[in-house]
N, C-alpha and C positions, 0 to 999 in steps of 0.2 A: 374437745380435747383440752384439759387444764394447760396452764402455762408451765406448770412443773414437767407435765409430760412432754410438751412441746420442747422445752430445755434438754429434757432427757434425750431426747431423738436426735438434737442437731448437736448436742455437746461433743466435742472433738476428743474429749477423754474419756468417752463411753467406749465399753468393749466392742460394741457393734462396729461403730464408726472406726475403731482402729483396726480390726480385722478386715473391713472392707477397705481401707485404705492401703493395708500392708498388701492384699491381694492384687489390689489395682497397681501398686508400685513394682512388685514382682513381674506382673506380665508385661509393664512397660519396660522394665529393665531387660528382661528375656528377649523381648522384640527388638530392642534397640541393639543389643549385643548380638543377635543372631543375623541381622542383616549385613553387617561388614564381613561377617564369616561366611554368609553365602555368596557374598560378591568376590571375595577372596577365592572361593572354590570354584566359582565359575571362571574365574582369570586363570587359575591352575589348570582347569580342565581344557580351557582354551590353548594354553601355552603347551599342554602336553599333545596337543593335536598336531601331526606333520605337517608342514607346509608343502603344498603340493603346486605351488603356482611357482613361475619364472619370470624373472624380469626381461628375458632374452628368447622369446618364442622364435619358432622358425622363419617367420615372416620379417622378422628383425634381424636375426642372426643365421642365415642361410648355411648349410653345410659348404664349406669351401671345397673346391677341387684339391686333389693331391698334388704337389708340385711336380711337374711332369719329370724333371732330371732326378729327384730324389725317388720319385716312383720308379724309375728305371732303373737305378740302383738296388732298389728293394727287390725288383722282379729278378734281376741278375743272381743278387744273393741267394733267393729261394729257388732257382734254377739247380737241379742237381745233374744235369748234363756234363760229362768230363770233357765235352768239345766246346763249353759256353766261352764266348770271348766278350769282354768288356770293351767296348768301343764309345762308350757314352761318358765316362768318368772325367772330368777335368784335373787329373793329377798325374804327374808323371810315373811311370812302371820301367822298371829294368827288363832286360831281355828274358829275365824269367818270370814276367808280368807281377814281380813284387814291387812294393813302395820302396823307393831308395832315398835312404837318408844320405845327404850328402858328405862326403868325407870330411869337408872343411866344417861342416856343422857339428860332427861328432868330435872334433878338435876343440872347437869353440865350447861345445856343453862340457867337455872334460876341463877346460881352464876354469869355467864358471863354478862348476861343481867343486873345484879345490881351490877356490878363491875364500880365505878365511872371513872375508868382509861381505860374502853374499848375504843378501837378505831379502825378504819379500814384503818390504814396506810399499807405500802408497808411492805411485809417480807424480810428479807434478800434474795439473790438468793438462798442459801442453804435450806431456810425455818425457821420454827419455832423451835428453839434449844431444847426447853423444849419437844417437840414433837418428834424430830428425835432422841434425845438421849435416851428417854425412849423406843422408837421404836425397836431400835436395840437392847437394853436390853432385850425387850420382845422377841425376835426371837432368839438371841443368849444365852440369859441367861444371869443374872447378875454377875456370876462366869465365865464367859467365858474368856478363856485365850486371845483371839484376843482384846477384851476390855481392859484387864488389862495391855496388852503389847501396847496398843494405836497404833494397826495397821489396823484401819477401818476408812471407809469414808461413809458418810450418806448424802442424799439430799432428802428434801421433794418433793414429785411429785403429778402430778395429778392422784390421785389412783394408782392402780394397773396397769391400762393401761398406764399411764405415766411413771409409773416405768419400765415397760417392755420395753417401748419405748426408754427411756434414756438409759436404759442397752444395748439395740440393737445397738442404735448410738454410744455409747462409743466404744462397741467392733469392730463395724465397722471402725471407725478411728484409734484405737489404739491396737487392737489385731492382732499385727505382730511380734510377737517373734519368732525366727527362727525355722521352723519346725510346725508352728501353721498351722492348718487346720481350715479355716473360715467357714466351714460350720456348720450349727446350726442344730442338731438332736432332732427333736420334737417326743414326743410319739404319737403312731397312735391307737386310736384318741388322739385328745387335743382341748384345746378351741380354737375356729376358728380363732380368731383375731390374735393368734400368727402367724400364716402363711403370714397375711397381715403386721404386724407390721416389721417383721424381712425382709420379701421380700422388703417392702419400702425403706430399708436402704441399700438394696444391698447386703445383705449376703445371701449365697446360704442355700437351706434347704434341709433337709433329714428327714427320720423317722425312726423309730425303733419300733418294735413290743411291744404293751402294751397290749391290750384286748384281751383274748381268747375268741372267739365268741361260742365255744362249752362249756366251764366251766362257761361263763360269768365272768370270774376272770382274774387274771393276768397272762400274757403271758410270765412268768418269765425266762424260759429257752431262748425262741426268744429274747427277751430284752438283756440279758446278752452276746448272742452271737453276737448280732448286735452291743454292745458297744464293745465288742472285735476286731470285723472285722473292726469298724470305724478305719480311719487314726489317728494316735497320735496326740494328743492336738486338738481334735475336741470339739466343744461346746455342751454340752448336756444339754438341758433343761428338769428340774425335777419339778413335783408337790409333794411338800414335804408332803401333807396331803389333803384328800378330792379330790382326782383327778376329775377334770372336763373335759370331761362329764361322766366318767364311774362309779364314787365314789368307783374305786377298788384302794387299796393302799398296797405296800410292807409291809410285816411283818419287824420288828427290824431286824431279822435275814437276810433277802434279802436285807435289806438297806445295811448291812455290806458287803454282797457278791457284790451287786452293785459298793459300794465304793472301794472296793478291785480292781474291774476289772478297773474302772475309775483311780485309782491310777497307777496300771501298766501300762496303754495307755495314762498317763498324760492328760487326758481330762479336759475341763475347766466346771465346773458345773455352771449352771444358774439356780437357784431356783425361781419358781413364787409361791410365797405364799400367797393365796388370802382368806385362810378359818382357819388361826390359832384360835384354840379354840372353833370354830363352828363345826368342825368334830366330835371329841370325848366329847367336852364339857372341855376338860383339855388343857391348854394352853401349859404346858411343854412337853406332850405326843406329841402334834401335831406338835411342833418344834424339836422334837428329832432327824430326819433324817438331818436337817440341821446342828444341834450342833454335831452331829457326824461326819460330813465331816470337820467341822472347827477343831475339834479334831484331827482328822486324819493329818491335817496340809494343806488341799487343801485351793488354792487360789480360790475364787469364788464370786459371786454377787448374791444378792438377791431381788426380786421385791415383796414389801409387800403392801397389801390392808386393808383398814379398813372399807371398804364399808359393808362387810357383818358381821363381827364381832361385830361392832358399830352400824350397820343399818344406816350408814352415806353414803348412796348410792348417793345422789345428791350433797353432800359436797365435794366428791373428794379427800379424805384424803388418802395418801399412802407414802410409802418412797422407795428409792432405796439403798442399802446399798452394799459396797465393801469391804471384808476382805482379807488381804494380808496375804500369808505363812509367817511362822515364820522364822526370819533370822535377820541377823544384820542391814540391811536397810529397814525392813519392816515398819518402821513408815515413812521412807521418801518415800516410795512406795505409801502409803496411802495417804501421803500429796500431792504428785503430781496427783495421781487420783483424788482427791478431787478439786485440783485446775483446772483440765480439765473438771470434771463435771460441776463446775461452769459456765466455758465458754459455754459449750453447752447448759445447762439451761438457760442461758442469752438470747442465740439467740433464744430459742425455745418458753419460756414462760415468761421469764424475772423474776417473781416472783410467787411462787404458792399461792394457796388461803389459807385465814387465818382462817375462823371459824370453820370448821371442824377440823382443827389441834388443834385450840385452846380448843374444845369440849374434844378431845381424850387426849390431853395434861393435861387438868384439871382432868380427870379421871385417867390417868397414874401415876399421881405425887401426889394423894391423896390416903392415903393406906384405908381409909373407902370406898371411892368410887369405888377403884380397887376392893376391895373384893366383893362389891354389882356387879360390871361390872362381875364377874366371876360367880356370882350367875345367872345373866342374861344371860350368854353364857350356862349355864348348863340347863336353862330353854328351850332355843330354840333348842339346840342339843337335848335335851330330849324328846320333843315334835316332832321332826323328827323322831328320833328313834322309838317312839311309834306309828307313822302312817307307818313307814316300816313294823313293826310287825303287825298292822292291815291290811295292805294291804295284805301280805302274807297270813294272816290267812284266809282272806276272798277269796282268789283265791284258796287256797288247800281246803277250806269248799267247794266251788263249784266244785271242781274236775277239775278245769281248766287244759287243756292238757299241759304237759310240767313240768318242775321243777322251784320251786319259792324262793328257798333259796337264791339266790343271792341277793334278795330283801333287806334281814337282814344282808347278808355278807357284802353288801357294805356299804359306809360310807358316811356321809356329805349330802350336800344339794341334790346332783343328784343320780339317778339310772339308769343304762343303762338296760332297761327292756328285750330287745331281741325282741322287737316287730318288724315286717318289716315295710317297707314304706307303702306297701298297707294297712297293718292292722292300721297304724298311721292315715291314710287318712282318713279310714272309720269311725274312731273313732271321727275325727274331724267333718266329714261331716253329720254324722248320730247322733251322741251322743254329739256333742258340747264339747268335750274333746280336748282340745289343747296343743300339745308336739312338739318337734323338731322331724323331719322326721326320725332322726336315732333312735329313740324311747327312747330318753333321757327324763326323767321325773324329775320336781323339787318336790321333796319330802314335801317341805314347802306349796305346792300348795293343798296338801291333809289335810282333817280336819274329825272331827267326823261326819259331817252332809253330806259329799259327798263321802267317802271312799268306802262305799258298792255300790253306784251307778258307781264309776270307776271300781271297781273289776267286776261288772256284765257285764259291757260294754266290757271290756278286755276280759271276758270268752267268750262272744257271738262272738267277731270279731277272736279270736284264733281259735276257733272251726269252723269258716265258711270262714275263709279267710287266704291265705298262706302269 
């Protein structure tokens, strides 16, 4: 081949080489541009596919059982029998089996609705001051040395449940004094939610004897011995009045003995007060145990609910209180505790609800309304006491096997009947009478129209079912 031919073949300006280069460039360009498009299409196809996996499989998140009490309420509502009776609900009912709005609450509500300055702004973290200040005065007494010496701290909470939770959280974080035993001792039995609340914050739980199944009264000797045997500085949960679920309360003499053992063992009292004024109808009598412990110099906490004694079940009005032991730095202790409670509250609920607290504060701060409230309390507690007497009388009239004096010996909203689980089941299935499976009944569910029916049903199942 001549040099001209060779030059012609390799010349970049030749038509042949130009055509070849163009084709090569076009192919390369098409290939390079189609690759990203292909990847995008793959991504789009992948994203359009439904996600079929979960981060919470059954082995990680098993189905939880239904809350027993709310399940009972659901079953009652679904029951279409005209004879059905609700003895499970922990709420007051009038003689017509209807919810009762306290007359004094209606008046307070009217006052608030007509207040031109009424608003729905956020409360401070610690809550409504006119409510919390009167609440602690209600439980400790206006002449309490703890109040006079300014060694208390109070925070408004989501009713009693929120108060118990805040107290549990506070103790879980800060009850670390030398020698402290962080185990919480609960009465056996107690309000079922206590176990969940303290367990959820990681505090160990133990129990002490409380209910004597033979006498259907207080297992006082066993209780005192358990408190004596518990490690020093244990946390002891106490119901100051109208114990839930048994309706059994210590006498004043027994409270003094309990306090003596707890002082000896340096135990920390945690009072859960859900029924002040609702047990005996006397606010001071129902608070006597708490006040005695404060007088004895105990450092303690109190969970306080206004659901029952004001009928503010859905408004969730409650308080958590701390009382420091008397001492040179007692005020400083209370101030530090208050500061930490505010931090905990901020991360939990930020601010408590306002309206129920305003209703309670309106009553607690007005002498005339306060006096009327006490009358309303006496009316509620009086009706419950009359239903206790009526049920016992009917059972004894029928000659129902066993003794029934415990019905009237117990106090407050609830009574531990001593009925077996099998008997309770039969009452529900055959007679449409609903109560918790441990035989606890809400006396507020009884009225003059159904007490005889309930007594006859109990008589029948006691005679025929173990």
